[in-house]
C-alpha positions in Angstrom: 24.8 10.0 9.7 27.7 7.5 10.4 25.8 6.0 13.4 23.1 4.0 13.7 21.0 3.6 17.1 19.9 0.2 18.3 16.9 0.8 21.4 14.6 -2.0 22.9 12.3 -1.2 25.3 11.0 -3.2 28.5 7.7 -1.5 29.9 6.3 -2.2 33.3 2.4 -2.0 33.1 0.7 -2.6 36.0 -1.8 -5.1 36.4 -5.5 -2.9 36.8 -6.2 -5.7 39.6 -8.4 -5.3 43.0 -5.5 -7.8 44.5 -1.9 -8.2 44.2 -0.7 -10.9 41.9 0.2 -13.7 45.0 -1.6 -12.3 47.9 -5.2 -11.0 48.9 -3.8 -6.9 50.1 -5.1 -4.1 47.8 -3.7 -2.1 45.1 -5.7 0.8 45.3 -3.2 3.3 45.0 -2.3 6.4 47.3 -3.1 4.7 51.1 -0.8 5.6 53.6 2.0 4.0 53.4 2.7 0.2 55.4 -1.4 -0.2 55.4 -1.7 -2.5 52.3 1.0 -4.7 53.1 0.5 -8.5 54.2 2.2 -10.9 55.6 3.1 -12.7 52.0 3.9 -9.5 50.5 6.6 -9.1 53.5 7.7 -12.9 52.7 7.1 -13.8 56.5 8.0 -17.5 57.9 4.6 -20.4 57.0 3.3 -18.3 54.2 2.3 -19.0 50.7 1.4 -17.4 47.6 -1.4 -18.1 45.4 -1.8 -17.0 42.1 -4.0 -14.0 40.7 -6.2 -15.5 38.3 -7.4 -11.9 37.1 -3.5 -11.1 36.4 -2.9 -14.0 34.5 -6.1 -13.4 32.5 -4.9 -10.2 31.9 -1.7 -11.3 30.3 -2.8 -13.8 27.9 -5.5 -11.0 26.5 -2.1 -8.6 25.8 -0.4 -12.1 24.3 -3.8 -12.5 22.0 -4.0 -8.6 20.8 -0.3 -8.1 20.3 -0.9 -11.8 18.1 1.6 -13.6 20.6 1.9 -17.3 21.6 0.5 -18.0 24.5 2.7 -20.8 26.7 0.5 -23.7 28.0 2.6 -24.2 30.5 4.9 -21.0 32.2 7.1 -21.0 35.0 7.9 -18.6 38.5 10.8 -18.4 39.3 12.9 -16.6 41.9 14.8 -13.3 41.0 17.4 -13.2 44.1 18.9 -9.3 45.2 19.0 -7.1 47.9 17.3 -3.6 47.9 15.3 -2.1 51.3 12.3 -2.0 49.5 12.3 -6.1 48.3 11.5 -7.4 52.2 12.0 -11.2 50.9 15.3 -10.5 49.2 13.8 -11.6 46.3 11.4 -10.6 42.9 8.8 -13.5 42.0 8.7 -13.0 38.4 9.3 -15.3 35.2 12.7 -16.3 33.1 13.2 -19.2 30.8 9.1 -19.9 30.3 7.6 -16.6 30.1 3.8 -16.4 29.7 3.8 -14.8 26.4 6.2 -14.8 23.7 6.7 -13.3 19.9 4.6 -10.5 19.4 4.5 -7.8 17.2 2.8 -3.9 17.7 2.5 -2.4 14.6 3.6 1.6 14.7 2.9 4.9 12.9 5.9 7.3 11.4 5.7 10.4 9.7 4.5 11.2 6.1 1.9 7.7 7.0 4.6 5.2 7.0 4.6 2.3 9.6 6.9 -0.1 11.1 6.6 -3.2 12.5 8.1 -3.9 16.1 8.9 -7.8 17.3 7.8 -8.1 21.4 10.3 -11.2 22.4 8.1 -11.7 25.5 5.5 -9.6 27.9 5.8 -12.1 31.8 4.4 -11.6 34.8 5.7 -10.6 38.5 5.6 -8.2 41.6 6.6 -5.6 42.0 8.7 -3.9 45.0 8.2 -1.6 47.3 9.4 2.0 47.2 12.0 4.0 49.5 11.3 7.3 49.9 14.3 10.0 50.4 12.3 13.5 51.4 11.2 14.3 54.7 13.8 12.2 56.7 16.7 14.5 57.6 19.1 12.2 55.8 17.7 8.3 56.4 15.0 7.0 53.6 11.5 5.3 54.4 10.4 2.3 52.8 6.9 2.1 52.1 5.9 -1.9 50.7 2.3 -1.0 49.7 3.8 -1.9 46.4 5.1 -5.0 47.1 3.3 -8.1 45.2 1.5 -5.4 43.0 0.9 -6.9 39.9 3.2 -6.0 36.5 3.2 -7.4 33.2 7.1 -6.5 32.1 6.8 -6.4 28.1 10.0 -6.9 26.4 10.4 -5.1 22.7 13.4 -6.9 20.8 15.8 -4.4 19.4 14.1 -3.0 16.2 13.5 1.2 17.6 15.6 3.0 15.7 15.2 6.5 17.1 13.8 7.8 19.9 11.4 9.4 18.2 10.1 5.6 17.2 10.8 4.4 20.8 8.4 7.1 21.8 5.6 5.9 19.1 6.3 2.3 19.8 5.8 3.1 23.6 2.2 5.1 22.6 1.3 2.4 21.1 1.6 -0.3 24.1 0.3 3.0 26.8 -2.9 2.6 24.3 -3.1 -0.9 24.2 -3.2 -2.2 27.3 -5.9 1.0 28.5 -8.0 -0.1 25.4 -7.5 -3.6 27.2 -8.6 -2.4 30.4 -5.3 -4.3 31.7 -3.8 -1.1 33.0 -5.0 2.4 33.9 -1.9 3.7 31.9 -1.5 6.4 34.8 2.4 7.2 34.6 2.7 9.2 37.2 1.2 6.9 39.2 3.9 4.4 38.5 1.2 2.1 36.4 3.2 2.3 33.1 6.6 3.1 33.1 9.8 2.5 31.1 13.4 1.3 31.1 15.2 1.6 27.9 18.2 0.1 26.7 20.5 1.7 24.1 23.1 1.3 22.5 25.5 2.5 18.9 27.5 0.7 16.5 28.8 2.5 13.4 26.2 1.7 10.5 27.0 -1.5 8.1 28.6 -3.0 11.4 26.5 -6.3 12.1 27.1 -6.7 15.7 25.3 -4.7 18.3 27.0 -2.3 20.1 27.3 -2.1 23.7 24.4 -1.1 25.5 23.4 1.1 28.6 20.0 0.9 30.4 18.2 3.3 31.7 15.6 3.1 34.9 12.3 4.5 35.2 11.5 6.9 32.6 7.9 7.0 33.1 6.9 9.9 30.8 7.0 10.3 26.7 8.7 13.1 27.4 11.5 11.5 29.8 12.0 9.0 27.5 12.6 10.7 24.2 15.0 13.0 25.9 17.5 10.3 27.8 17.6 8.4 25.0 18.3 11.8 22.4 20.8 12.3 25.4 22.6 8.8 25.7 22.7 8.7 22.0 24.8 11.6 22.0 27.0 10.4 25.5 27.9 7.0 23.7 28.9 8.4 20.6 31.0 11.0 22.4 33.0 8.8 24.4 33.5 6.2 21.1 34.7 9.3 19.2 37.3 10.3 21.9 38.4 6.7 21.9 36.7 5.3 24.9 34.4 2.1 25.4 31.0 2.5 26.6 30.7 0.5 29.6 27.3 -1.6 30.2 26.1 -0.6 33.1 22.4 0.8 34.4 22.1 4.7 34.3 19.2 6.7 35.3 18.2 10.5 34.1 17.5 13.4 35.2 15.0 15.2 34.2 16.1 19.0 35.8 19.7 18.3 33.8 18.3 16.5 30.9 21.0 14.1 31.7 21.7 10.3 32.6 24.0 9.3 34.9 25.5 6.3 36.2 24.0 3.9 38.9 26.1 1.2 39.0 27.1 -1.8 36.5 24.6 -3.5 35.0 23.7 -7.1 36.2 23.7 -10.5 34.1 20.6 -12.9 34.2 23.2 -15.2 36.3 23.9 -12.3 38.8 20.1 -12.7 39.8 20.4 -16.5 40.2 17.2 -17.8 39.4 15.7 -20.5 40.2 12.1 -22.3 40.0 9.7 -20.7 42.7 9.7 -23.7 45.1 6.0 -22.5 46.8 4.4 -21.9 43.0 3.6 -24.8 41.0 4.0 -23.6 36.8 0.7 -22.2 35.8 -1.1 -24.4 33.1 -3.3 -22.9 31.1 -6.3 -24.9 28.6 -7.7 -23.9 25.3 -10.8 -22.9 26.9 -9.3 -19.9 28.5 -7.6 -18.7 25.9 -11.1 -19.1 24.5 -12.9 -17.1 26.8 -10.2 -14.7 27.2 -10.4 -14.0 23.0 -14.3 -14.0 23.3 -13.4 -11.1 26.2 -11.7 -8.7 23.9 -12.9 -5.3 23.4 -12.7 -4.0 19.5 -9.0 -2.8 19.3 -7.1 0.9 18.5 -6.5 -0.2 14.7 -9.4 -2.6 13.6 -11.3 0.8 15.3 -9.5 3.5 13.2 -10.2 1.8 10.0 -14.1 0.6 10.6 -14.1 4.2 11.6 -12.6 5.3 8.0 -15.2 3.0 6.3 -18.3 3.5 7.9 -17.9 7.1 8.6 -15.6 8.2 5.6 -13.3 9.8 8.2 -10.1 10.5 7.0 -6.8 8.8 8.6 -5.7 11.7 11.0 -9.4 12.1 12.1 -10.2 8.2 12.1 -7.3 8.1 14.4 -7.7 11.0 17.0 -11.1 9.8 17.8 -9.9 6.2 18.4 -7.1 7.3 20.6 -9.4 6.3 23.2 -12.2 3.5 23.7 -14.3 6.4 25.6 -13.4 9.1 23.2 -14.6 6.4 20.4 -17.5 5.8 22.2 -18.6 9.3 22.6 -18.2 9.6 19.0 -20.3 7.1 17.2 -22.8 8.1 20.6 -22.5 11.5 19.1 -23.6 10.3 15.4 -26.6 8.1 16.2 -27.4 10.8 18.4 -27.3 13.2 15.5 -28.8 10.2 12.5 -25.5 11.0 10.4 -23.8 14.2 9.4 -20.0 12.0 10.5 -17.9 14.5 9.8 -19.5 17.1 11.6 -18.8 15.1 14.3 -15.9 14.6 14.2 -15.2 17.8 14.2 -16.4 19.0 17.2 -15.8 16.0 19.2 -11.9 16.6 18.3 -12.3 20.5 18.5 -14.5 22.1 21.4 -16.0 18.7 23.3 -11.9 18.1 23.7 -10.5 21.5 23.8 -12.7 21.8 26.9 -12.1 18.2 28.6 -8.4 19.3 28.2 -8.7 22.5 30.3 -10.5 21.6 33.0 -8.7 18.2 33.4 -11.7 16.0 33.2 -12.1 12.6 31.7 -14.8 12.1 29.1 -16.6 9.9 31.5 -16.9 13.6 34.0 -18.4 15.8 30.8 -21.6 17.8 31.7 -22.0 17.5 28.2 -24.0 13.9 26.8 -23.2 13.0 23.2 -27.2 13.5 23.0 -27.0 17.1 24.4 -24.1 17.5 21.4 -25.9 16.0 18.9 -28.9 18.6 20.1 -26.6 21.6 19.5 -25.4 20.1 15.9 -28.5 19.8 14.8 -29.2 23.3 15.4 -26.1 24.5 12.9 -27.5 21.9 10.6 -31.6 23.4 10.6 -29.3 26.9 10.2 -30.4 27.6 13.2 -27.6 28.8 14.1 -24.2 29.9 12.7 -21.3 27.4 13.9 -19.5 30.4 15.4 -22.6 30.8 17.5 -22.9 27.1 18.4 -19.1 27.9 20.3 -21.9 29.9 22.0 -23.4 27.6 23.1 -21.5 25.1 23.3 -19.8 26.9 26.2 -23.3 27.1 27.8 -24.1 23.5 27.8 -20.5 22.4 29.3 -21.6 25.1 32.2 -24.6 23.8 32.7 -26.5 26.8 31.6 -30.0 24.3 30.5 -30.7 23.1 26.7 -29.1 24.2 23.3 -33.1 24.9 22.3 -33.4 27.1 25.5 -30.2 28.9 25.8 -30.5 30.0 21.6 -34.3 31.5 23.0 -32.6 32.8 26.2 -29.5 34.5 24.8 -31.5 35.9 21.6 -29.0 33.4 19.3 -31.5 32.8 16.6 -29.9 33.2 13.3 -31.2 35.9 10.8 -31.2 34.0 7.4 -34.2 36.6 6.1 -32.4 37.5 3.0 -34.2 40.9 2.9 -33.3 41.9 6.9 -29.4 40.8 5.6 -29.5 42.9 2.8 -30.4 45.9 4.6 -27.9 45.4 6.3 -25.1 45.2 3.9 -26.5 48.3 2.2 -25.6 49.6 5.3 -22.6 48.5 6.0 -21.2 49.6 2.0 -23.0 52.6 2.6 -21.2 53.2 5.5 -17.5 52.4 4.2 -17.2 54.4 0.3 -13.3 53.8 0.4 -13.0 50.6 0.9 -15.5 49.8 -1.6 -13.6 51.9 -4.2 -10.4 49.9 -3.5 -12.2 46.8 -3.3 -13.8 47.7 -7.0 -10.4 48.6 -8.0 -9.4 45.4 -7.6 -8.1 44.7 -4.1 -10.4 41.8 -3.0 -8.9 41.2 0.9 -11.2 43.7 1.2 -14.3 41.1 1.0 -13.2 40.4 4.5 -13.6 43.3 5.6 -17.3 43.9 4.7 -18.2 40.7 5.8 -16.7 41.3 9.3 -18.9 44.7 9.1 -22.1 43.6 8.4 -21.6 40.1 10.5 -20.7 42.6 13.5 -23.6 45.0 12.8 -25.9 41.4 13.1 -24.3 41.1 16.0 -22.8 37.5 14.9 -26.6 36.3 13.5 -26.9 37.4 10.1 -26.4 33.4 8.0 -22.6 33.1 7.2 -23.6 31.6 3.7 -25.8 34.5 3.0 -23.9 37.0 3.8 -21.2 35.7 1.5 -23.5 35.3 -1.0 -25.3 38.7 -1.5 -22.3 40.5 -0.7 -20.5 39.0 -3.2 -23.0 40.6 -5.3 -23.5 44.0 -4.3 -20.1 44.6 -4.3 -20.0 43.8 -7.8 -22.6 47.0 -8.3 
């Protein structure tokens, strides 16, 4: 406990524009290598970049959502370095004057605690290409389709103190950019990735330790594991009498460790200077007002509303507002049913989400609409079917076997609510199990569940569970 970890994250969110940040080339994923890199992306002689207005709008949207300052004047610079997948020999980015500055994001921690993380800046830049090292027999291939793809690099303050906090912050930011519609958040495709700056210092020491930067982490699990390994590595180095070196490291998920990649560059190594081909970006109040008016209801606000409007717990509201699509589906279900917010929440978070995960489907691909789910829940409400039988009906709905009422009739699933019919089944179950009856009346209360099971089995699950419990309790008393 004598060590304190200091973490800052640099998150690269690929902006969901149709074309690149300075050219009209497509940003669609999955094209054949080098089919979506035009002359501007390649930096050929005589070409001039032109800023994509939509990329600027998306950057402003993020800035407004995190309560940041929007720079009325920002400047693009050239970041000079050599790498095979950087065809121009420099990357166009923003350095001294970024478009977004001084924001914050509040993350949820364990046991209801929260913490506000400062966001230093978010700046626009272009992505580089991609080096491919497989299937080239000792050579590397270069795919320049990504060159010029618009990125928003979001840089946090060094306010994070553990790997879990870092993951919570990254998840919250991921949720936000997807809510805003500015990034698809697809981490497998590289649309949302992270560089983690990690250092350690003795508790109480105001001076920051020497940091290592772990590059290109593209999953929440890798972020957590890489940071935890790096913390232990740095502590071991210092306690062994060594010094942590400022460097760039890579995380190897197969070995679960970080390894040195190169010495960490300083800003002056990149020889930043304003790009002579791009004028300063000027943003006026009308543009900001237009972007603000187009913002959706943000996750935290929607969570609070769900708690107030629907009487949901913080946990339920948090789960249901994980994505805009899930929140919309839930509200549509409540509206179609005309109430029963908690019942709807249980089913949307439970069976509905489970079937989506099982089939690896997006909500828009669900074969069960909110109206259909509401129709099923209505039959639970009016006691036509029990909650258990409803699970079978839902599976049939999901498989496209028709509407709820048709499925119930076709399969003969209508619930038995006739008291005399249920009593008859109960009497038969009691008569068939005299030994268990004696034990129950002698004080072995757990056998109540046994008798419930016998009754439900005999009725093929159709007896109303509430009536079974009430009538059985009376019968067992003698």
